N, C-alpha and C positions, 0 to 999 in steps of 0.2 A: 274242167271244161273248156269243151273245144267248142269257138262260134262262126257261124257263117253268117250272110243276109237274113236265111232263110230258115237256118238249124242251131238253136242252142242244144248243146248233147251235153252232159254230163256224165262220167262215165266213172263208176266208185267201185275201186279195186278191194273187198275186205278181208278175201282170205288168201293167202300165198304162194296157195297154186295154181293161181289163175297167173300169177306173176309171171312164173317161168314161162309162159306164153310171149310176154315181151310186149312191147308198143303195139308190134302189129297187128296184135286183136284189136286195141282201139281206133285203129285205123279200117280195119275192116270191118267194125262196127258201125263207125260212120259212114263208109262207102254203102254199106247196106241200109242202111235209115234213109241216108240219099236217096239212093234207086228203088228203094219203097216207098217214100213220098214222091215220088218221078210217076210212079206205076198206080199211086193213088190220086194222081192229078193236084196234090196238094201244092201249091203255091205261095199260100200264107205261110207268113213265119210262126214257128212253131219251137216248143222245146219238151226235151223230156229228158229222163236218167234212165240210166243202164247199172244195175247192181250187178256184178259177178261175185255170187257168195259163194257158201260152203250149203253144206246138205243138210249141215245142223240147221243153221239161221234158214235154211228155204223149206225146213220142215216147220220149223216154228211160225214161220210166215202162213204156208199151207192152213197148219190146222187153227192159226187164227181169223185167216182170211174164209177157209174153205170150207174148215171142222174136218180135213185130211189131216189126218197126225203122221205124216210119210213125207220124203223129202220130193219133189217133182222138180223136172227139167225147167220149166220157165212159168212163171206168173205176171200176170199183167195186172195194172192197177192204174184203171182208164178215172181221169179227173174229170168231173163233170162243171165244175164251177167255171164259168164264164169268165177272157180272159179279161180287166180292163182294157177299155179302146187304148188305140197306140201301142201294146203290149203282144209279145207272140204268145199265141194258143198254149198252153200246157196241155200237152195231151195227156203225161200220167207217167208211172214209173211200169221198168221189166226189172223183174230179177230168173237171174240165171245161175244154177247150181252147179258148181265144178264135178264133183262125184259124177253124179244122174248124169250129165251129159259128157263125160269122161268114157263112163262104160257103155251109154250108146253107140259112141262113135266107134268105141275099140269091138263091142259086139255086132254092129252095121256095116266095120270097115270103114269107115269116114272118117278123113282128114276132121281133126278136134277143130280145128278154126274153120271149118266149111260149116260144119255143123252144127258151130255156137253161133257162127253170123248168120244162119236160115233160122234160128230161137231165137236170135235179136229182132231178126225180119218178123218171125211167126207174132210176137209180142207186141211188135208195132204195127201188123195190124189188124190188132185184138184191141188195142188202145183207138185203131181208127174207124171200131166198131166193126170188124168184119167177125164170122163166126162161124165154125162149123158143125154146127147143131142139126143140121138137116143136108142130106146129099148135095141139091142144088147148092147151101151155101157154101160146101167144104169144096165144091169145085170149081168157084169163083175165085175162094182166098188161095185156095191153091195152084190155081190159075196166076195171080197176081204175084206169088212169092215165087215159083219158077220163073216167071219171067223177068221179073227184079234179080234174079240170083243168076241168072244166063249173063242178063249184060255184063254181070262182074264176070262172068267166066266159069262159075260154080253148077256144078251138077244138080238135075234136076234131083233132089233128095226123097222123092216120092217115089222116084224109077224101081227101088228095089224094095223098099218096103213100102208100098203105097197102098194107103187105107182111107179112104175118102170120106169117110164117117169122124177119124177119131185126128187123122193127121197125125202130126208130130208132136202135137202138145199134150203130153201127158197130164197137164194139171187139170185140162177142160172134160 
């Protein structure tokens, strides 16, 4: 678990395929979460967990929570309970599946770390209450994502495969 004054981030790697990417992936996820919080204007202390898992566990989560019996790239589980006074707000949890994400990155000729980082950011914005249920909401959410990624030197992930009614979130 890594912690700063504003962010407590727990990255859990439970699929060995993610370990091939090394510790740099955790650093990239932390940086993108910080950039996303900045972009959303979040100054209060928050905490969240990112689970880097495999397709089988992601499929089980997707089946259990969404009734869809298939693996998906990213799932977000917002926390709806209020934090105790003087405690960081727990935003919720994000789960990302290695096999799905690696296949998407290869298919779209994207860097795997950049794609994973984008999906962590996408999940964060869902935890913050953003969605892409309609075109206006999608444009707002994607603009926040693109701006946060640009601050980190990551190219616009929607530039090549832009879909403003669904974005990168196969789970949505």
